[in-house]
C-alpha positions as CSV (number, residue, x, y, z in Angstrom):
1,M,0.0,0.0,0.0
2,A,1.4,3.4,-1.1
3,R,1.0,6.6,0.9
4,L,0.0,9.7,-0.9
5,S,1.0,13.2,0.3
6,A,0.4,16.7,-1.0
7,I,2.5,19.7,0.2
8,Q,0.9,23.2,0.2
9,L,3.2,26.2,-0.2
10,T,3.2,30.0,-0.4
11,S,6.1,30.1,-2.8
12,V,8.2,33.2,-3.4
13,P,10.5,34.4,-6.2
14,D,13.5,32.9,-4.5
15,V,14.6,29.3,-5.3
16,E,16.6,28.7,-2.2
17,Q,13.9,30.0,0.2
18,N,11.4,27.7,-1.5
19,L,13.7,24.7,-1.3
20,R,14.0,25.3,2.4
21,A,10.3,25.5,2.8
22,I,9.8,22.2,0.9
23,E,12.5,20.5,2.9
24,Q,10.9,21.6,6.1
25,Q,7.6,20.0,5.0
26,L,9.3,16.8,3.9
27,A,11.1,16.5,7.2
28,N,7.7,16.5,8.9
29,L,6.3,13.6,6.9
30,E,6.3,10.2,8.5
31,P,8.8,8.0,6.7
32,C,7.3,5.0,4.9
33,Q,7.9,2.7,2.0
34,D,6.3,3.6,-1.4
35,H,5.6,7.2,-0.5
36,I,4.4,9.5,-3.3
37,V,4.7,13.2,-2.5
38,V,3.3,16.0,-4.8
39,L,4.4,19.6,-4.8
40,P,2.4,22.6,-6.1
41,E,2.8,24.3,-9.5
42,C,5.7,26.7,-9.7
43,C,7.1,25.2,-6.5
44,L,10.6,26.7,-6.8
45,F,9.7,30.2,-8.1
46,F,6.4,32.0,-7.8
47,G,5.1,35.5,-7.0
48,G,7.4,37.5,-9.2
49,R,7.1,38.9,-12.8
50,D,6.4,36.3,-15.5
51,K,9.5,37.2,-17.3
52,E,11.6,36.3,-14.3
53,Q,10.6,32.7,-14.8
54,L,12.0,32.8,-18.3
55,M,15.2,34.3,-16.9
56,L,15.5,31.6,-14.3
57,A,15.0,28.9,-17.0
58,Q,17.7,30.5,-19.1
59,E,20.1,30.8,-16.1
60,T,19.7,27.2,-15.0
61,Y,19.6,25.6,-18.5
62,S,23.2,24.5,-18.6
63,T,23.5,23.5,-14.9
64,Q,20.1,21.9,-14.5
65,R,20.2,23.3,-11.0
66,L,16.5,23.1,-10.4
67,I,16.3,19.5,-11.4
68,R,19.4,18.5,-9.4
69,A,18.0,20.2,-6.3
70,L,14.7,18.3,-6.5
71,A,16.4,15.0,-7.3
72,K,18.5,15.5,-4.1
73,L,15.3,16.0,-2.0
74,A,13.7,12.8,-3.4
75,H,16.9,10.8,-2.6
76,T,17.4,12.4,0.9
77,Y,13.8,11.6,2.0
78,Q,13.5,8.3,0.0
79,I,10.3,9.3,-1.7
80,T,8.8,9.4,-5.2
81,L,8.6,13.2,-5.7
82,V,6.2,14.6,-8.2
83,A,7.8,18.0,-8.3
84,G,5.0,20.3,-9.1
85,S,6.3,22.3,-11.9
86,I,9.5,24.2,-12.8
87,P,10.5,26.4,-15.8
88,L,12.7,24.5,-18.2
89,Y,14.2,26.5,-21.1
90,Q,13.6,25.7,-24.7
91,Q,16.2,27.2,-27.0
92,E,14.3,26.9,-30.2
93,T,11.4,29.1,-29.1
94,N,13.2,31.2,-26.4
95,K,10.4,30.2,-24.1
96,F,10.2,27.7,-21.2
97,T,8.0,24.7,-20.6
98,N,6.0,24.6,-17.3
99,S,7.3,21.1,-16.5
100,C,6.4,18.6,-13.8
101,C,9.3,16.3,-13.1
102,V,9.0,13.0,-11.3
103,F,12.0,11.6,-9.3
104,S,12.5,8.2,-7.7
105,P,13.7,7.6,-4.1
106,S,17.2,7.1,-5.6
107,G,17.1,10.5,-7.2
108,E,16.6,9.3,-10.7
109,Q,14.3,11.4,-13.0
110,L,11.5,9.1,-14.1
111,A,9.4,11.4,-16.2
112,Q,8.8,15.0,-17.3
113,Y,5.3,16.3,-18.3
114,N,5.1,19.7,-20.0
115,K,1.8,21.6,-19.3
116,I,-0.4,21.3,-22.3
117,H,-3.1,23.9,-21.5
118,L,-1.8,27.4,-20.9
119,F,-3.7,29.9,-18.7
120,D,-4.6,32.8,-21.0
121,V,-7.7,34.2,-19.4
122,E,-9.3,37.2,-17.7
123,V,-10.2,36.8,-14.0
124,Q,-11.9,39.3,-11.7
125,D,-9.1,39.6,-9.2
126,N,-6.2,42.0,-8.6
127,E,-4.2,40.4,-11.5
128,K,-7.1,40.8,-13.9
129,H,-5.4,39.3,-17.0
130,Y,-3.2,36.2,-17.3
131,L,-1.2,35.3,-20.4
132,E,0.9,32.2,-19.7
133,S,1.7,31.7,-23.3
134,R,3.7,34.9,-23.5
135,F,6.8,33.2,-22.1
136,T,5.6,29.5,-21.9
137,Q,5.7,26.9,-24.6
138,A,2.8,24.5,-24.4
139,G,3.5,20.8,-24.1
140,Q,2.3,18.3,-26.7
141,Q,2.4,14.8,-25.1
142,L,0.5,13.0,-22.4
143,K,2.6,11.4,-19.7
144,T,2.1,8.5,-17.3
145,V,4.8,6.8,-15.2
146,V,4.9,3.6,-13.1
147,T,6.4,4.1,-9.7
148,A,5.9,2.6,-6.2
149,G,3.8,-0.1,-7.8
150,V,1.2,2.2,-9.3
151,T,0.7,4.2,-12.5
152,L,0.6,8.0,-12.2
153,G,-1.0,10.3,-14.7
154,L,0.5,13.8,-14.7
155,T,-1.3,17.1,-15.2
156,I,-0.8,20.7,-14.1
157,C,-3.4,23.3,-12.9
158,Y,-5.4,24.6,-15.8
159,D,-5.4,21.1,-17.3
160,L,-8.1,20.3,-14.7
161,R,-10.7,22.0,-16.9
162,F,-10.2,19.5,-19.8
163,P,-11.8,16.2,-19.0
164,E,-10.5,14.7,-22.2
165,L,-7.0,14.7,-20.9
166,Y,-8.0,12.9,-17.7
167,R,-9.9,10.3,-19.7
168,A,-6.9,9.7,-21.9
169,L,-4.6,9.3,-18.9
170,A,-7.1,6.8,-17.4
171,Q,-7.1,4.9,-20.7
172,L,-3.3,4.8,-20.5
173,G,-3.6,3.0,-17.1
174,A,-3.5,5.9,-14.6
175,Q,-4.6,4.8,-11.1
176,I,-3.6,8.1,-9.5
177,I,-3.6,11.5,-11.3
178,T,-1.6,14.3,-9.8
179,V,-2.7,18.0,-10.0
180,P,0.0,20.4,-8.9
181,S,-1.7,23.9,-9.1
182,A,-1.6,27.6,-8.4
183,F,-5.4,28.2,-8.8
184,T,-6.4,31.8,-8.4
185,K,-8.6,32.5,-5.3
186,V,-11.5,33.5,-7.5
187,T,-11.6,30.5,-9.8
188,G,-10.6,28.2,-7.0
189,Q,-13.4,29.2,-4.8
190,A,-15.9,28.7,-7.6
191,H,-14.6,25.5,-9.3
192,W,-11.6,23.8,-7.7
193,Q,-13.3,21.2,-5.5
194,T,-16.1,20.5,-8.0
195,L,-13.6,19.9,-10.8
196,L,-11.3,17.7,-8.8
197,R,-14.1,15.5,-7.5
198,A,-15.5,15.2,-11.0
199,R,-12.2,14.1,-12.5
200,A,-11.9,11.4,-9.7
201,I,-15.4,10.1,-10.2
202,E,-15.4,10.1,-14.0
203,N,-12.1,8.2,-14.3
204,Q,-12.3,6.2,-11.1
205,V,-8.8,7.3,-10.0
206,Y,-7.2,8.9,-6.9
207,I,-6.6,12.6,-7.3
208,V,-3.7,14.2,-5.5
209,A,-4.0,18.0,-5.8
210,A,-1.2,20.2,-4.2
211,G,-1.8,23.9,-4.4
212,Q,-0.2,27.3,-3.8
213,T,-1.9,29.3,-1.1
214,G,-2.2,32.8,0.2
215,T,-1.1,36.2,-1.1
216,H,2.2,36.2,-2.9
217,R,4.8,39.0,-3.3
218,N,3.4,40.3,-6.5
219,G,-0.1,40.5,-5.0
220,R,-1.5,37.4,-6.7
221,E,-3.8,35.4,-4.5
222,T,-4.0,31.6,-4.7
223,W,-6.7,29.3,-3.4
224,G,-4.8,26.5,-1.6
225,H,-7.3,23.8,-0.5
226,S,-5.0,21.0,-1.3
227,M,-6.8,17.7,-1.2
228,I,-6.6,13.9,-1.8
229,I,-9.7,12.4,-3.3
230,D,-10.5,8.7,-3.7
231,P,-12.0,7.0,-6.8
232,W,-15.5,7.3,-5.4
233,G,-15.1,11.1,-5.2
234,E,-14.8,11.3,-1.5
235,I,-12.3,13.9,-0.1
236,M,-10.0,11.8,2.1
237,T,-8.1,14.8,3.5
238,S,-7.6,18.4,2.7
239,L,-5.8,21.6,3.9
240,E,-7.7,24.8,3.3
241,S,-4.9,27.4,3.9
242,G,-1.4,27.9,5.1
243,Q,1.7,25.9,4.3
244,G,1.6,22.3,5.4
245,S,1.0,18.8,4.2
246,I,-1.7,16.2,4.0
247,S,-1.5,12.4,3.6
248,A,-3.7,9.4,2.8
249,E,-3.3,5.7,1.9
250,F,-3.7,4.5,-1.6
251,D,-5.7,1.2,-1.6
252,L,-5.5,-0.9,-4.8
253,E,-8.4,-3.1,-3.5
254,Q,-10.7,-0.1,-3.1
255,L,-9.8,1.1,-6.6
256,A,-10.6,-2.3,-8.0
257,Q,-13.9,-2.5,-6.2
258,V,-15.0,0.9,-7.5
259,R,-14.1,0.0,-11.1
260,Q,-15.8,-3.4,-10.8
261,A,-19.0,-2.1,-9.3
262,I,-19.4,0.6,-12.0
263,P,-17.2,-0.5,-15.0
264,V,-17.2,2.9,-16.7
265,A,-14.2,2.1,-18.9
266,E,-15.9,-0.9,-20.4
267,H,-19.2,0.9,-20.9
268,N,-17.8,4.0,-22.5
269,Q,-19.1,4.0,-26.1
270,F,-17.0,6.9,-27.2
271,I,-13.7,5.0,-26.5
272,T,-14.0,1.3,-26.4
273,K,-17.1,0.6,-28.5
274,L,-17.6,3.6,-30.7
275,K,-20.7,3.1,-32.7
276,T,-21.2,4.2,-36.3
277,Y,-24.6,5.3,-37.7
278,E,-25.8,5.1,-41.2
């Protein structure tokens, strides 16, 4: 049985300070075998100007400093670390990908998912307008990874609004889908919990959602409310606000029972038994 944990942060535009905050939370987690820990979106740099993320990606491109620091944490604490997201520079476009990297307890990088859906929207908050695509290059590929005896499906924040992505990850075998996020306070209050529970119920998977929380240095407000949801859509544990962590057990038997009781994947006419009409 694997343990699932989500760490909630109020990240700042300072890599070293964020690393210290993450390590403090990791040190408070109870050690166990097969422990999967999820960090929020932009876990190592958040709350500054958007262009500063591009500058950070450029500065760390050759040294891979961000990746090495996260790999070290996974190895030190003997966990599978789903490292939220970090900016990784792409020379061909002079942009960065918003990338979720997964590390094994030995510090090996197991996977990298580049955020597909970019947050280009207007929100009635103090930021007003978000244009993630200005400096960010959208990803093109789905990503699952087998670790700790289970299959993880990887998503990031705004991806949550696109159920087709989650259905596709379930079809690829995902048993747990991770959702590192920095949801705005306005959209989070309106939709966060509803969307997370829907994705869990529709796809009969565990959802581990780790969020940014609070007011950040640039004035942006994020919703927090990190939570772990079971395949029946029940919230197993949550953290409304403040930095901290939550944990729950992943139960393969419960997952199998839910899928056997209501075999959604077998009944889905749009994927497994698509009908044609004359």
